[in-house]
VMD Tcl script that draws the C-alpha trace (Angstrom):
set ca {
  {96.08 82.90 117.65}
  {95.01 86.29 118.35}
  {97.69 88.93 118.02}
  {95.61 91.88 119.57}
  {98.33 92.55 122.25}
  {101.24 92.50 119.87}
  {99.46 94.55 117.34}
  {98.41 97.02 120.01}
  {101.81 97.18 121.76}
  {103.39 98.23 118.57}
  {100.94 100.93 117.24}
  {100.30 102.34 120.85}
  {104.00 103.11 121.89}
  {103.89 106.17 119.53}
  {101.41 108.04 120.98}
  {75.35 110.62 98.42}
  {72.22 108.68 99.53}
  {73.09 107.30 102.82}
  {70.65 105.66 105.14}
  {70.37 107.05 108.68}
  {73.49 105.79 110.66}
  {72.52 103.62 113.60}
  {75.17 103.30 116.23}
  {75.90 100.44 118.42}
  {78.54 98.83 120.49}
  {80.93 96.34 119.24}
  {80.13 94.20 122.30}
  {76.49 94.24 121.02}
  {76.95 94.34 117.36}
  {75.15 91.76 115.20}
  {76.20 91.22 111.72}
  {74.08 90.09 108.79}
  {76.60 88.60 106.44}
  {76.40 90.60 102.97}
  {75.08 93.83 104.38}
  {77.06 96.65 105.79}
  {76.75 97.73 109.62}
  {77.05 101.57 109.03}
  {78.27 102.38 112.66}
  {79.85 100.59 115.50}
  {81.30 101.97 118.47}
  {84.74 100.21 119.48}
  {84.63 98.19 122.77}
  {88.54 98.54 122.49}
  {88.16 102.73 122.73}
  {84.51 104.17 123.01}
  {85.89 107.43 121.14}
  {86.35 105.40 118.00}
  {83.70 104.03 115.77}
  {83.51 102.52 112.32}
  {81.72 101.01 109.52}
  {81.85 97.23 109.04}
  {81.04 94.74 106.00}
  {81.26 90.79 106.59}
  {81.18 89.12 103.20}
  {77.99 86.57 102.84}
  {80.61 83.57 102.86}
  {81.63 84.44 106.38}
  {82.08 81.20 108.74}
  {83.39 81.49 112.25}
  {85.35 78.55 111.84}
  {87.38 79.93 108.77}
  {89.50 82.85 109.20}
  {89.01 85.64 106.67}
  {91.29 88.68 105.80}
  {90.82 92.08 107.01}
  {90.74 95.46 105.02}
  {91.36 98.11 107.54}
  {90.43 101.44 105.86}
  {91.30 104.81 106.68}
  {89.87 107.78 105.03}
  {91.50 111.14 105.44}
  {88.41 112.74 106.45}
  {86.89 110.08 108.50}
  {84.13 109.30 105.95}
  {84.06 105.70 106.32}
  {81.13 104.74 104.11}
  {82.78 106.27 100.92}
  {85.57 103.71 100.65}
  {83.68 100.92 102.28}
  {81.03 101.02 99.44}
  {83.91 101.29 96.91}
  {85.31 98.17 98.25}
  {82.06 96.22 99.12}
  {81.52 94.30 95.72}
  {85.12 93.02 95.71}
  {85.08 92.24 99.49}
  {81.79 90.17 98.92}
  {83.42 88.49 95.80}
  {86.65 87.66 97.38}
  {85.57 87.02 100.95}
  {87.28 90.10 102.84}
  {85.90 91.86 105.99}
  {86.03 95.45 105.93}
  {86.53 97.92 108.82}
  {86.46 101.39 107.70}
  {86.85 104.25 110.30}
  {84.99 107.32 111.25}
  {87.91 108.64 112.89}
  {90.85 108.84 110.61}
  {92.20 112.06 109.48}
  {94.90 113.67 107.41}
  {96.34 117.15 107.67}
  {95.66 117.83 111.18}
  {97.99 118.28 114.43}
  {99.07 114.97 115.95}
  {98.08 111.50 114.88}
  {94.63 110.14 115.42}
  {95.11 107.38 113.02}
  {96.98 105.08 115.07}
  {94.16 104.98 117.78}
  {91.79 104.34 114.80}
  {93.56 101.41 113.68}
  {94.33 99.99 117.11}
  {90.48 99.79 117.56}
  {89.87 98.30 114.43}
  {92.35 95.53 114.51}
  {91.50 94.79 118.25}
  {87.55 94.89 117.64}
  {87.81 92.86 114.38}
  {89.65 90.03 116.40}
  {87.24 90.05 119.15}
  {84.09 90.12 116.97}
  {85.09 87.91 113.86}
  {87.48 85.07 113.00}
  {90.36 87.17 111.17}
  {93.45 85.79 109.52}
  {95.94 87.85 111.43}
  {98.60 87.34 108.68}
  {96.26 89.04 106.15}
  {95.55 92.39 107.39}
  {95.24 94.77 104.49}
  {95.72 98.65 105.35}
  {93.95 101.01 102.83}
  {94.35 104.67 102.75}
  {94.11 107.67 100.60}
  {96.25 111.00 100.49}
  {97.60 111.49 104.09}
  {96.50 108.14 105.30}
  {97.92 106.45 102.62}
  {101.36 107.78 103.78}
  {100.59 106.41 107.34}
  {99.76 102.97 106.19}
  {103.67 102.43 104.93}
  {104.84 103.19 108.53}
  {102.19 101.22 110.10}
  {102.53 98.01 107.52}
  {106.36 97.67 108.58}
  {105.72 98.10 112.24}
  {103.11 95.41 111.90}
  {105.46 93.02 109.94}
  {104.18 89.73 109.75}
  {100.60 90.61 110.06}
  {100.06 93.47 107.27}
  {100.03 91.51 103.85}
  {99.54 94.34 101.69}
  {98.95 98.06 101.57}
  {96.39 99.75 99.16}
  {97.50 103.39 99.01}
  {96.19 106.21 96.81}
  {97.13 109.86 95.79}
  {100.24 109.98 97.78}
  {103.61 108.32 98.20}
  {105.76 107.74 101.35}
  {105.55 109.78 104.59}
  {108.04 112.76 104.26}
  {111.69 111.78 104.90}
  {110.56 108.19 105.17}
  {111.61 105.17 103.12}
  {110.79 101.41 103.66}
  {113.66 99.62 106.03}
  {115.81 97.25 104.32}
  {115.16 93.64 104.87}
  {117.66 91.74 106.87}
  {120.62 90.03 104.81}
  {119.04 86.90 103.41}
  {115.42 88.14 103.89}
  {113.19 88.93 101.04}
  {110.53 91.82 101.08}
  {107.18 90.56 101.94}
  {104.85 93.45 101.73}
  {103.20 94.23 98.61}
  {101.61 97.44 97.43}
  {98.86 98.36 95.04}
  {98.43 102.02 94.51}
  {97.46 104.72 92.08}
  {96.57 108.42 91.47}
  {94.06 110.25 89.09}
  {95.34 111.91 86.09}
  {94.94 115.53 87.39}
  {95.88 114.62 91.09}
  {98.57 116.96 92.28}
  {100.28 113.84 93.72}
  {100.07 112.18 90.41}
  {103.95 112.51 89.67}
  {104.80 111.60 93.40}
  {102.91 108.28 92.87}
  {104.92 107.69 89.39}
  {107.94 108.26 91.29}
  {106.78 105.78 94.11}
  {106.47 103.30 91.19}
  {109.70 103.68 89.89}
  {111.17 103.80 93.47}
  {109.41 100.29 94.22}
  {110.56 98.80 90.94}
  {114.24 99.65 91.74}
  {113.86 98.19 95.24}
  {112.09 94.89 93.88}
  {109.07 95.35 96.25}
  {106.33 93.76 94.42}
  {103.46 96.12 93.28}
  {101.15 97.78 91.15}
  {100.40 101.24 90.11}
  {97.16 101.71 88.54}
  {96.49 104.93 86.43}
  {92.61 106.32 85.87}
  {91.06 109.40 85.18}
  {90.05 112.19 87.96}
  {91.37 114.35 90.29}
  {92.68 113.85 93.97}
  {90.60 111.39 95.50}
  {89.38 107.78 96.08}
  {89.83 105.64 92.87}
  {86.61 104.37 91.27}
  {85.10 101.16 92.28}
  {86.76 98.99 89.28}
  {90.28 100.41 90.62}
  {89.36 99.16 94.14}
  {87.91 95.91 92.79}
  {91.33 95.36 90.99}
  {93.40 95.93 93.96}
  {91.57 93.46 95.91}
  {91.64 91.07 93.10}
  {95.57 91.83 92.93}
  {96.21 91.19 96.48}
  {94.16 87.84 96.33}
  {96.75 86.73 93.56}
  {99.53 87.83 95.58}
  {98.30 85.82 98.57}
  {98.04 82.67 96.48}
  {101.80 83.48 95.37}
  {102.94 83.88 98.74}
  {100.95 80.77 100.39}
  {98.80 82.93 102.41}
  {95.64 81.45 100.30}
  {95.10 78.32 98.60}
  {96.22 78.58 95.09}
  {93.40 78.24 92.69}
  {95.12 77.55 89.38}
  {91.98 77.56 87.23}
  {91.09 80.94 88.51}
  {94.83 82.07 87.98}
  {94.79 80.81 84.47}
  {91.57 82.41 83.50}
  {92.87 85.89 85.01}
  {95.89 85.29 83.11}
  {94.23 84.69 79.86}
  {91.76 87.92 80.59}
  {94.57 90.37 81.28}
  {97.07 89.14 78.46}
  {94.10 89.22 76.11}
  {93.44 92.83 77.17}
  {96.93 93.92 76.32}
  {96.78 91.82 72.75}
  {93.69 93.92 72.08}
  {94.94 97.32 72.75}
  {98.13 96.20 70.47}
  {95.82 95.04 67.77}
  {94.12 98.47 68.15}
  {97.32 100.36 67.40}
  {98.00 101.70 70.88}
  {101.23 99.95 71.31}
  {102.08 102.20 74.72}
  {99.14 100.74 76.59}
  {100.01 97.33 75.05}
  {103.38 97.62 76.45}
  {102.17 98.69 79.92}
  {99.59 95.75 79.96}
  {102.24 93.26 79.00}
  {104.71 94.44 81.72}
  {102.08 94.21 84.25}
  {101.10 90.79 83.28}
  {104.55 89.76 83.39}
  {105.19 91.25 86.60}
  {101.95 89.79 88.31}
  {102.02 86.20 86.84}
  {105.75 85.53 86.64}
  {106.38 82.06 88.83}
  {102.46 81.66 88.82}
  {101.97 81.05 84.81}
  {104.03 80.91 81.62}
  {104.54 84.65 80.73}
  {107.43 83.87 77.91}
  {105.04 85.07 75.00}
  {104.20 88.38 77.18}
  {107.81 88.98 77.75}
  {108.37 88.69 74.02}
  {105.89 91.10 73.14}
  {107.38 93.89 75.83}
  {110.88 93.20 73.78}
  {109.18 93.72 70.57}
  {107.19 96.75 71.57}
  {109.57 98.66 73.40}
  {111.61 98.87 70.32}
  {108.88 100.64 68.34}
  {109.10 104.45 67.67}
  {105.67 104.83 69.20}
  {106.58 103.36 72.61}
  {110.03 105.05 72.53}
  {108.46 108.44 71.76}
  {105.70 107.99 74.22}
  {108.38 107.11 77.09}
  {110.66 109.88 76.19}
  {107.64 112.35 75.98}
  {106.43 111.28 79.54}
  {109.99 111.57 80.84}
  {110.03 115.27 79.41}
  {106.62 116.09 81.21}
  {107.54 114.61 84.24}
  {110.70 116.91 84.24}
  {108.51 119.77 83.62}
  {106.23 119.08 86.42}
  {109.41 118.87 88.55}
  {110.29 122.47 87.32}
  {107.02 123.93 88.07}
  {107.21 122.51 91.68}
  {110.32 123.96 92.26}
  {109.34 127.21 90.79}
  {106.29 127.06 93.21}
  {108.55 126.15 96.38}
  {110.92 129.24 95.44}
  {107.77 131.28 95.15}
  {106.34 130.04 98.60}
  {109.87 130.55 100.40}
  {109.85 134.28 99.11}
  {106.42 134.88 100.21}
  {106.89 133.56 103.70}
  {110.03 136.01 104.04}
  {108.29 139.19 102.46}
  {107.40 142.01 104.50}
  {104.06 142.37 102.31}
  {102.46 140.27 99.91}
  {103.40 141.14 96.28}
  {100.73 141.91 93.64}
  {98.59 139.35 92.35}
  {99.66 139.94 88.85}
  {103.48 139.52 89.72}
  {102.61 136.33 91.67}
  {100.73 134.92 88.76}
  {103.71 135.67 86.25}
  {106.17 134.19 88.76}
  {103.95 130.92 88.79}
  {103.63 131.01 84.90}
  {99.79 130.46 85.53}
  {98.94 131.70 81.83}
  {101.35 129.40 80.59}
  {100.46 126.59 82.51}
  {96.61 127.08 81.68}
  {97.16 127.33 77.77}
  {99.16 123.94 77.97}
  {96.27 122.60 80.08}
  {94.04 123.31 77.41}
  {95.95 121.87 74.32}
  {94.08 119.00 72.80}
  {96.64 117.71 70.60}
  {98.96 116.66 73.41}
  {96.92 114.92 76.30}
  {100.16 113.86 78.00}
  {101.50 117.45 78.21}
  {98.05 118.87 79.04}
  {97.54 116.53 81.92}
  {101.20 117.35 83.22}
  {100.07 120.95 83.24}
  {96.84 120.11 85.02}
  {98.73 118.48 87.77}
  {101.11 121.50 88.16}
  {98.05 123.72 88.34}
  {96.40 121.52 91.05}
  {99.63 121.34 92.95}
  {99.71 125.40 92.81}
  {96.19 125.35 93.80}
  {96.33 123.07 96.83}
  {99.21 125.02 98.27}
  {97.68 128.61 97.60}
  {94.23 127.27 98.77}
  {94.67 125.27 101.71}
  {98.22 124.54 103.21}
  {100.07 128.19 102.99}
  {96.64 130.13 103.78}
  {96.01 127.77 106.89}
  {99.72 128.37 108.05}
  {99.63 132.32 107.28}
  {96.13 132.57 109.34}
  {97.82 130.36 112.10}
  {100.69 132.89 112.12}
  {98.62 135.93 112.44}
  {99.47 137.17 108.91}
  {95.72 137.33 107.07}
  {97.42 139.62 104.59}
  {99.43 136.79 103.26}
  {96.60 134.37 103.32}
  {94.56 136.76 101.13}
  {97.16 137.12 98.55}
  {97.67 133.45 98.24}
  {94.00 132.78 98.21}
  {93.66 135.15 95.41}
  {96.13 132.82 93.36}
  {93.89 129.92 94.04}
  {90.80 131.74 92.85}
  {92.13 132.42 89.62}
  {92.84 128.67 89.09}
  {89.51 127.51 90.48}
  {86.81 130.18 90.89}
  {84.16 130.03 93.54}
  {85.74 127.13 95.50}
  {83.62 126.99 98.77}
  {86.73 126.43 101.15}
  {88.56 129.22 99.53}
  {85.69 131.45 100.03}
  {85.62 130.58 103.79}
  {89.23 131.04 104.26}
  {88.92 134.55 102.40}
  {86.14 135.33 105.01}
  {88.29 134.40 107.80}
  {91.23 136.30 106.74}
  {89.01 139.31 106.05}
  {87.57 138.90 109.59}
  {90.99 138.71 111.09}
  {91.86 141.94 109.48}
  {88.75 143.69 110.90}
  {87.28 144.00 107.41}
  {83.87 142.78 108.69}
  {81.62 144.49 106.09}
  {83.64 142.62 103.30}
  {83.61 139.44 105.05}
  {79.93 139.33 105.69}
  {79.12 140.39 102.23}
  {80.98 137.11 101.04}
  {78.52 134.22 100.27}
  {80.17 130.98 100.43}
  {78.22 128.05 99.15}
  {78.82 124.63 101.10}
  {81.18 121.96 99.77}
}
mol new
graphics top color blue
foreach p $ca { graphics top sphere $p radius 0.5 }
foreach p [lrange $ca 0 end-1] q [lrange $ca 1 end] { graphics top cylinder $p $q radius 0.2 }
display resetview
């Protein structure tokens, strides 16, 4: 039974190498299963458009799950292409919006999600118990709120590079009810929100919400295709666990053997910590679906080893350093907001301990500590390059914006959007000759 009106009602109460895009209306859309349609204009709301992928196995007589994708800059094709292989393999439909945004006034994302969910049901046969919200950064945050408000229809949330919305935590289930939403997330090793996502992992563990948090190389951005594929595979496994998809015992056994063997290989190679994490994930993912007693035994043995104990303790130490760096940044920003005029760049760099962080980030003998320092530098960069200068310019304080941008420039020299913000601030001060002299490359 279609649930468009219920879904719409719940949401509407609040408020490289790309082929040429061909726009068509949702009413007239023609799908070639196995090939993406790069732009469709919504029939629900003609201000909305999205890209669509329908897997080759699509049969209008069989409902398929829906991946409803929200890129924070409306770049619909980027996440769609990262998800396409897994969607084809496991039989998921993808709707990916061109209208979703993060860090903008208002919330354009509800209208985008409304349009995608409504049109998916009009155009295709969708399993309305298996809608999956997919987001990155600010749209990952929004996904949490939407998922709980669409209770009974959102089976899982895929969220990368961010935790909960500010001040929000999942509502507790009613007495006697179980948590039903599952979550797959992650953050790159140099993402400024990396520690936030690790804290989310710990919170979900304490809360008993079934989840997986992936760790992969890279900065703040969508994860690589292998992570997206793993996320869809994990969601398929959880759907079988919950009876939302037919259980395929042979596939479950094969996946279990592969995952357990991977942990065993890490142990054999002498990486006890990676093995420990691998066995923990196997136990969490397959308990109740497969015998995991052997994996549980390896966890107990490994967590007693000096290598694993030291690594766990060191990661805790690095996380505490990051929190101290973040607190220092917050105090610094509070002072700059209250100051009559910006302080000298040298004093700001000293206050933020930029030199020390750069030295620590360059340390080759302690990768965990080096990555922690990079995460701190990235946090300082995004605050001084984007959030605070934007607020200063909106508040008619270009001098403060320039002072903050100078800090960002010492971390990542020549960043195009920093240069563009400097031009804007200089022009706001009437320093037109200097503004004109700046040559900013495109992003």
